[in-house]
N, C-alpha and C positions, 0 to 999 in steps of 0.2 A: 236560771229563773227565767223564762221562754224570748226564744231571742226572737231576732227582727226577720226573715228568708221563711255519777253512783259513784288496822284492818283490820276485813274476818270475815264473814259471810254471807253470802242474796240462797234464797231458797223457794223450791216450787212448794207447788202443796202434794203432792209427793213425788212430786220433781218429774214434774209435767215433760218430761222432754224430748225435742227432736229423737231423729235417726241415732243412734252411737256414728261418732266422731269422733277421732282422736283429740282433740282438745277439748273432751269430757274426764278427763284427771282428777281423778277422787283426792283430796286432800285428809288428813288420818285421822280430822275430824270427822266425816262422811258427807262434808261441802264436796262443791264441784267447782271446780277451782275453775276463773273463767279470765284473769289472770295474774300467770303464777314470776312476775318480772324481766317474760323473756318470748311468749308470743303468744301474736294478737290473732290467732284460729280461732278465740270462740267467739271470735267480731265479724262484724261486715259492716258496711254503708248502709245506713235510712234506704231500705226500699229496696236495698239490696246489692254487691255488689264490690267489687277491691272497694276499701279504709282510704282514706287521704292519706296523701304523702307530707298535711303535716300532723297524721299521728303519730308521733314518736317513740322507739322502745329506750330509753334510759336512764341506767344506773336501778338496773331492775323498777320502773316507773315507768305508765303508756302516760308519755309528754304531749299533748296539744299545744303547737306551737303559737298560733293562735297569729293574729296579723302578721306578724317580725315575721315570718316561718316564711319561705319559699314552700309552693305548693300546692296542693291543693286542703281543702279540707273539709270542713260537711260534720253533722250528725253519724256518731256509729250506734248500734242496734246486736244486742247480741243473738248470736244463729238459732238459740232455743228461744220455747217459748216455756215460761212462767203457768202455774196457777197460781195458790196460797204458796207465798216464800221470805224466805231470810235474810238477807242482799246483806252484806256487809264489804267494807271497803275504806281503803285512808284514800286522804287528799288534802290537797296545800295548791293553792290561786299563787301569782306572782298580787303587785301589790296595782291593786284596782279594779282585779280582775273580774271577772262573776263568771260563772255556768252553771252546771245544773247536770243530776240525775235523773232522770223522766222515767217514770212506769206506767205500767199496765197499757202500754203502745201497744198500738195495731196498725201497724205501720198503711198507709194509704200513699200511694205514686202527687205527686204535687198538695198535699196537706198535710203539715210539719208533724213532727210527734208528736207537740201539745197541745193538740188538737180531741188527743186521745188521753192522754196519760198525766199526770197530776204531775209532781215539782218538787227533788228534792232541792231546795237551793241550796248552791255552793258564789261565795260573796268573800271578799274581801271589804269587811262591814264600814271602816275604816275613814276609805278611800273609794270609797263605789256609793256610788246617789241612794242605791237602791238597801244600802245600808239603817238610810232615815229613817227606812217607814218597816216597825216587824213583823210586817207577811212578807218581805221582801225581800229581809235578813234572812243570813246563814243557817242555815238548817230547816226555814219556815215552810212547811207545802206553800210552797208558790201563790203568794197576791191571795192565800185564803186564811190560813193561822199563823201567827205567831210562834216561833218557839217558845215556852214554855217548861219550867224546871218541874219534876214530877215530884213534890218531895212533898213527906208532910208541913203545914210552916207549924215550928213550936207558938207560935204564941193564938193560932185559933184551929188548925189542925185542918184548914183548909188546902187544898189538891186541886194543879197545880198550887205551887208556892208564889204570888207573884213578887214582883220587881229585886227577884233570886236571878243574878247575871248567868246567860249560860255560857259553858264552859269551853269557848273557844278562842285555838289560842292562832298568835300571832304568825299574820304573815309568813311565807317562808318555811313552817311550822306544819308539821305532821299533822292531819287532826284525821277520826278514829269515825266515821256515819254507818246507820243503817237502816237498815227499811224493812218495816214483816208485814207482813197481808198475809192476816188469816179470817177468810169470808172477805164480811163489808167493812172490816177493822181494816187502818191503817193507823202505823205508830212510826217518826222521827226519831233515831237515835244519834247526839253526837256525845262523841269523847264517853261514851258507858251510862251518858243521861238522856232520860226521856226528856221529850224535847216538844214533842205530836201527838197526841192518840186519838184517833178523831172515830165514826164511825159514819161512810157513805149513803146508810139508807136511814138517819138522821133529819129530822127539825133542823136543823144546826148546819149541818151539810149544805143540803135545801137553799139553807138558807143564807148561808156566805156565799154561795155559788151563784146565787139568785141577785148578790148587791156585790158581787163583783167583772173584769171586763169575761168573763168565760158566760153570761149571762149569757143565753141562746145557745147556749154550742150544745146540744141534741147529744152527740157524743161524748164530750167529755164526761171520765172516769164511769162510762156505761162498762166498757170491756170489766172492765176491775170488779163493778158492782154485779154484775150480772157471772160471773169468774166464770172470764172467760180466760182459755190461755194465748199472753200477752210475753212482750219481749220490755228489754232494758234500752234505754239508752244512754250513754251519754255523751254530754251537748257543744258543739262549737259557737262560742257566741262569741269567737276575736278573740279573746282573751289567754293566756295565759295560764291552764294548769295544769295537774297532774295526776294519775289516780296509782294506789297501787295495790297488790294483795286482797285484789275484788273478787270471793267466794260466792255461795246462793246453794242452799242447804232448803232442807224441809222444814217446818216453825216449830220449835214446841211449848211457843204460847199459845195461847188459847185466845179461840174470837173474843168467847166471855170473860177470858181472865179481868182481877182486882185491877184499877186504872193503875198503881202501886208495880203492878208485876212485871218486871222483866226489864 
């Protein structure tokens, strides 16, 4: 979720990568490893510089210590930029915690990452207030689209099937997240189930933005819609959160594939 002041693989359109560096280790699947359990070399502080000391590597995970930690925090961004991508990651949260994976970000000094990038919400739905609103609950496209399980309803044949609980695991357990961007289409997945599927160029998306806190934010989601090279951001929202097995690769899903694809 947006602050006041992203298991498995992420993918770039043709893997629009920056200049080669030693952090561009390749996974056996052909994915680029962004966090392998030991190195933060693929990351930097939002808008540049060393990542804050509250981002620590422990037990093969990247742990943001939150307000209880000592030292500096702040959002962190990928050093590489991406066009189309398939981002996969695992995450878990502390009780009551709030964080997010913000994507499609074009960093600007003095402007937060969420001014340009939509967000995959990371949350303890049971204890945080945002969990009461489906559009701001875990795996939502924050403040715009609530998670809905994309499967066919036996009775009606409708997709997505309403009133089907999303497959969220308990606080302290690892969940797998995935974000796929192909052209103007965005998909969110939670524990292998697609829960968001929307086109940025659709009247539906424009209406959702117009009826949200993003109304009047002229740059919001525009870099993604224009197929610009953008960055992935992990959010400091002041709460303890863990990430592991963070990778990116070229998408195999197509922009115009069927609703149940993937």
